[in-house]
C-alpha positions in Angstrom: -45.8 -108.1 50.4 -48.9 -110.3 50.5 -46.9 -112.8 52.4 -45.7 -110.3 55.0 -49.2 -108.9 55.4 -50.5 -112.4 55.8 -47.6 -113.3 58.2 -48.3 -110.2 60.2 -52.1 -110.8 60.5 -51.5 -114.5 61.4 -48.9 -113.2 64.2 -51.6 -110.8 65.6 -54.6 -113.4 65.5 -52.2 -115.8 67.3 -51.1 -113.3 69.8 -54.5 -112.2 70.6 -55.7 -115.9 70.9 -52.8 -116.4 73.3 -53.9 -113.4 75.4 -57.4 -114.3 75.5 -56.4 -117.8 76.7 -54.5 -116.5 79.6 -57.3 -114.1 80.5 -60.0 -117.0 80.5 -57.6 -119.1 82.8 -56.9 -116.5 85.4 -59.3 -116.0 88.2 -61.4 -112.9 87.8 -62.0 -112.1 91.6 -60.1 -112.8 94.9 -62.7 -115.3 95.7 -62.3 -117.1 92.3 -58.5 -117.5 93.3 -59.2 -119.4 96.4 -58.7 -123.1 96.5 -62.1 -124.6 97.4 -62.4 -127.4 95.1 -62.6 -130.2 97.6 -63.6 -130.0 101.3 -60.0 -130.4 102.4 -58.7 -127.8 100.0 -61.2 -125.4 101.4 -60.1 -126.3 105.1 -56.5 -125.6 104.4 -57.3 -122.4 102.5 -59.4 -121.4 105.4 -56.6 -122.3 107.9 -54.0 -120.5 105.8 -55.9 -117.3 105.6 -56.7 -117.6 109.5 -52.8 -118.1 110.3 -52.1 -114.9 107.9 -54.5 -112.8 109.9 -56.5 -112.4 106.5 -59.9 -112.6 108.2 -61.6 -111.0 105.4 -60.8 -113.9 103.3 -61.8 -116.3 106.1 -65.1 -114.7 105.9 -65.4 -115.4 102.2 -64.7 -118.9 102.8 -67.6 -119.3 105.4 -70.7 -120.4 103.7 -73.8 -117.8 103.0 -75.3 -119.4 106.2 -72.4 -118.6 108.2 -71.7 -115.2 107.0 -75.6 -114.5 107.7 -75.0 -115.8 111.2 -72.3 -113.3 111.7 -74.4 -110.3 110.4 -76.8 -111.1 113.0 -74.1 -111.2 115.7 -73.0 -107.8 114.4 -76.4 -106.2 114.1 -77.5 -107.4 117.6 -73.8 -106.7 119.0 -73.9 -110.4 120.7 -70.0 -110.6 119.8 -69.6 -113.2 122.5 -70.9 -115.6 119.9 -68.0 -115.0 117.8 -65.1 -114.4 120.3 -64.5 -114.8 124.0 -67.2 -113.2 126.1 -64.6 -111.1 128.2 -63.2 -109.6 125.1 -66.6 -109.3 123.8 -67.8 -107.3 126.6 -65.0 -104.7 126.0 -65.2 -104.8 122.3 -66.4 -101.2 121.9 -63.5 -99.9 124.0 -61.1 -101.8 121.8 -62.3 -101.2 118.4 -62.1 -97.9 116.4 -65.1 -95.9 116.6 -68.5 -97.3 115.2 -68.7 -94.3 112.8 -65.4 -95.5 111.1 -66.7 -99.0 110.2 -70.5 -99.2 110.4 -71.3 -98.9 106.6 -68.3 -101.3 105.5 -68.3 -104.6 104.2 -69.3 -107.4 106.8 -65.8 -109.0 106.0 -64.1 -105.9 107.2 -66.0 -105.8 110.4 -65.3 -109.5 110.9 -61.6 -108.7 110.4 -61.5 -105.9 113.1 -63.3 -108.3 115.5 -61.0 -111.2 114.9 -57.8 -109.2 114.9 -59.1 -107.5 118.4 -59.8 -110.9 119.7 -56.6 -112.5 118.7 -54.5 -109.5 120.3 -56.5 -110.0 123.5 -56.1 -114.0 123.6 -59.9 -114.0 122.9 -60.2 -116.3 119.9 -62.8 -119.0 120.8 -60.9 -121.6 118.4 -57.4 -120.8 117.6 -56.2 -122.2 114.3 -52.8 -120.5 114.3 -51.1 -123.9 115.3 -50.0 -126.6 112.8 -53.1 -128.3 111.5 -53.3 -131.9 110.2 -56.3 -133.3 108.6 -57.2 -136.8 110.0 -60.1 -137.8 107.9 -63.3 -136.8 106.2 -66.8 -138.0 107.2 -70.0 -137.5 105.7 -72.4 -135.4 107.5 -75.8 -133.4 107.2 -77.3 -130.0 108.0 -81.3 -130.4 108.4 -81.2 -133.2 106.1 -79.0 -131.6 103.5 -75.6 -133.1 102.6 -72.5 -131.8 104.5 -69.0 -133.1 105.1 -67.0 -133.2 108.1 -63.0 -132.5 108.1 -61.7 -133.7 111.1 -58.3 -132.1 112.0 -55.9 -131.8 114.8 -54.6 -128.4 115.8 -51.5 -127.7 117.7 -52.4 -126.6 121.4 -55.8 -127.8 121.0 -56.6 -131.1 122.9 -58.8 -133.2 120.8 -60.2 -133.2 117.3 -61.6 -130.0 115.6 -64.3 -130.7 113.2 -64.9 -128.1 110.2 -68.5 -128.7 108.8 -68.3 -128.2 105.0 -71.2 -127.5 102.6 -71.1 -127.2 98.8 -72.1 -124.1 97.1 -74.3 -124.0 94.1 -71.0 -123.7 91.8 -69.7 -126.7 93.5 -67.3 -124.9 95.7 -66.7 -125.9 99.2 -67.4 -123.4 102.3 -67.1 -123.5 105.8 -70.5 -124.0 107.8 -68.7 -123.9 111.2 -65.6 -124.9 113.0 -66.3 -127.0 116.0 -64.0 -127.3 119.1 -63.8 -130.7 120.8 -66.8 -131.5 123.0 -69.0 -129.1 121.3 -72.7 -129.4 120.8 -73.7 -129.6 117.1 -75.2 -126.2 116.5 -75.4 -123.3 114.2 -72.5 -121.2 115.9 -69.8 -120.0 113.7 -67.4 -121.3 116.2 -69.0 -124.3 118.0 -68.0 -124.6 121.4 -68.7 -127.1 124.4 -71.6 -126.1 126.7 -70.8 -123.5 129.3 -70.8 -124.6 132.9 
């Protein structure tokens, strides 16, 4: 009888240990599940979310500075800094009423704006085509280390640059995405100077 009880207790302990080990290895949140271990991983995770129209995840992968830039764009209604200016000029006619989304997470607002821009051919940089990583280069932002991941994107003539920064938890985030010929600035989607 003692052997049966001992075997039962041992089985329960081993089972509990296995379950606990599985819980420890599983990501706790959606953000934790994202592949952001290297700059290249983060770029491809960003592109994958963009191509699936998962703009809340795109927003999560943006660095805190980039998220703050979008919050300023939203607070001041300067949407032409995030999408094509023709679509931005009509944005309030195209989006659901403000009362339905003004108190929601910024990632949701970003999603609404990006989906609207996509539907009206108003994306500043369209990452829906095939993306191929060419190289990674050292960079800096105001003297702080950064990395540029240079890619080609189907239907974009020239190289697109993802400026990447590392978070305090050593995960890589997108500081901005720069179109060919863009000026090096703080825009979410860095574009060439306007004529």
